[in-house]
C-alpha positions as CSV (number, residue, x, y, z in Angstrom):
1,M,-94.4,14.9,30.6
2,D,-96.0,11.8,28.6
3,P,-93.2,8.9,28.0
4,K,-95.0,8.4,24.6
5,I,-93.4,12.0,23.7
6,I,-89.9,11.0,24.5
7,Q,-90.3,7.7,22.7
8,D,-91.7,9.8,19.6
9,L,-88.6,12.1,19.8
10,W,-86.1,9.0,19.3
11,E,-88.1,8.2,16.0
12,F,-88.1,12.1,14.9
13,T,-83.9,12.2,15.2
14,P,-83.1,13.0,11.7
15,E,-85.0,16.3,11.8
16,I,-83.4,17.0,15.3
17,V,-80.0,16.2,13.6
18,I,-80.5,18.7,10.7
19,T,-81.9,21.4,13.0
20,C,-78.8,21.2,15.2
21,A,-76.5,21.4,12.1
22,M,-78.3,24.3,10.6
23,L,-77.9,26.0,14.1
24,L,-74.0,25.3,14.1
25,V,-73.8,26.6,10.4
26,V,-75.5,29.8,11.5
27,L,-73.3,30.1,14.4
28,A,-70.0,29.2,12.5
29,D,-71.1,31.9,9.8
30,I,-71.4,34.6,12.6
31,F,-68.2,33.8,14.7
32,L,-65.7,32.4,12.1
33,E,-65.0,35.2,9.4
34,K,-61.9,34.1,7.8
35,A,-62.6,30.3,7.3
36,R,-66.1,30.6,7.1
37,R,-66.9,29.1,3.7
38,G,-65.0,26.0,4.4
39,A,-66.3,25.5,8.2
40,T,-70.0,26.1,7.1
41,F,-69.6,23.6,4.5
42,L,-68.0,20.8,6.5
43,I,-70.6,21.3,9.4
44,A,-73.4,21.3,6.6
45,G,-72.0,18.2,5.1
46,V,-71.2,16.3,8.4
47,G,-74.8,17.0,9.5
48,L,-76.5,15.7,6.3
49,L,-74.5,12.6,6.5
50,A,-75.3,12.1,10.1
51,A,-79.0,12.4,9.4
52,L,-78.9,10.2,6.3
53,V,-77.3,7.6,8.7
54,V,-79.8,7.9,11.1
55,A,-82.6,7.9,8.7
56,Y,-81.1,4.7,7.1
57,G,-81.1,2.9,10.5
58,Q,-85.0,3.6,10.6
59,F,-85.8,1.8,7.4
60,G,-87.8,-1.7,7.9
61,T,-89.1,-0.2,11.5
62,I,-92.6,-0.8,11.7
63,G,-94.8,2.3,11.0
64,S,-96.6,4.1,13.5
65,P,-98.0,7.6,14.0
66,L,-95.9,9.8,16.0
67,F,-97.1,12.7,18.5
68,F,-100.6,11.3,19.1
69,G,-100.9,10.6,15.2
70,M,-100.1,14.0,14.0
71,I,-97.2,12.7,11.9
72,A,-97.1,9.4,9.9
73,Q,-94.0,7.3,10.3
74,D,-93.4,4.4,7.6
75,D,-90.8,3.8,5.0
76,L,-92.3,6.3,2.6
77,A,-92.2,9.1,5.2
78,I,-88.5,8.0,5.8
79,F,-87.5,7.9,2.2
80,F,-88.3,11.4,1.7
81,K,-86.6,12.6,4.9
């Protein structure tokens, strides 16, 4: 595996955090019956806050193309994350 891909995954962490949070929300909705609303709301909120913190940490970094030029990474792209 090319080391550039691993480096690009670190720049893609807000999307990875949101994806993991969505997966946890779906699993909590399936397996937790009584406390479903509260648990899913809490997991979704924590996941979104974690993604916001990670995206905020990426502001001001030098913009670069990710995944061999398929995705542009600059402050505007980070803002819309």
